[in-house]
C-alpha positions as CSV (number, residue, x, y, z in Angstrom):
1,X,-23.7,33.0,32.2
2,X,-24.0,34.0,28.5
3,X,-20.3,33.6,27.9
4,X,-20.5,30.1,29.4
5,X,-23.3,29.3,26.9
6,X,-21.2,30.6,24.0
7,X,-18.2,28.5,25.1
8,X,-20.3,25.4,25.2
9,X,-21.8,26.1,21.8
10,X,-18.3,26.8,20.3
11,X,-16.9,23.6,21.8
12,X,-19.9,21.6,20.5
13,X,-19.4,23.1,17.0
14,X,-15.7,22.3,17.0
15,X,-16.2,18.7,18.2
16,X,-19.0,18.2,15.6
17,X,-16.8,19.4,12.8
18,X,-13.9,17.3,14.0
19,X,-16.1,14.3,14.2
20,X,-17.5,14.8,10.7
21,X,-13.9,15.2,9.4
22,X,-12.9,11.9,11.0
23,X,-15.9,10.1,9.6
24,X,-15.1,11.5,6.1
25,X,-11.5,10.4,6.5
26,X,-12.4,6.9,7.6
27,X,-14.9,6.5,4.7
28,X,-12.3,7.9,2.3
29,X,-9.7,5.4,3.6
30,X,-12.1,2.5,3.2
31,X,-13.0,3.5,-0.4
32,X,-9.4,4.0,-1.4
33,X,-7.8,1.1,0.3
34,X,-10.3,-1.5,-0.7
35,X,-9.2,-3.7,-3.6
36,X,-12.7,-3.5,-5.1
37,X,-15.3,-0.8,-6.0
38,X,-17.1,0.0,-2.7
39,X,-19.8,1.8,-4.6
40,X,-20.5,-1.2,-6.9
41,X,-20.5,-3.6,-4.0
42,X,-23.0,-1.5,-2.0
43,X,-25.3,-0.2,-4.7
44,X,-25.3,-2.9,-7.4
45,X,-24.4,-6.1,-5.6
46,X,-26.1,-5.0,-2.3
47,X,-23.3,-6.5,-0.3
48,X,-24.7,-6.7,3.3
49,X,-21.4,-7.8,4.8
50,X,-19.6,-4.7,3.5
51,X,-22.4,-2.5,4.8
52,X,-22.0,-4.1,8.3
53,X,-18.2,-3.5,8.2
54,X,-18.6,0.1,7.2
55,X,-21.3,0.6,9.9
56,X,-19.0,-1.0,12.5
57,X,-16.2,1.4,11.6
58,X,-18.6,4.4,11.9
59,X,-20.1,3.2,15.3
60,X,-16.6,2.5,16.6
61,X,-15.4,6.0,15.7
62,X,-18.5,7.5,17.2
63,X,-17.8,5.7,20.5
64,X,-14.2,6.9,20.5
65,X,-15.2,10.5,19.7
66,X,-17.9,10.5,22.3
67,X,-15.4,9.3,24.9
68,X,-12.9,12.0,23.9
69,X,-15.6,14.7,24.2
70,X,-16.8,13.4,27.6
71,X,-13.3,13.3,28.9
């Protein structure tokens, strides 16, 4: 019973770390592939459209990761 709990905790930790790594990679790609300064657009110009695109990428990745975890 206890070993099953530790297996579940370990797999949750691994999937959480992998998910965070994929989110970081996606944001890094968006920042480095964009032909403009993402920071300037979000902070100074308050570009709502860019915020929606980045949020869409994050939500899409969350759905894919959740489906991979669920099996």
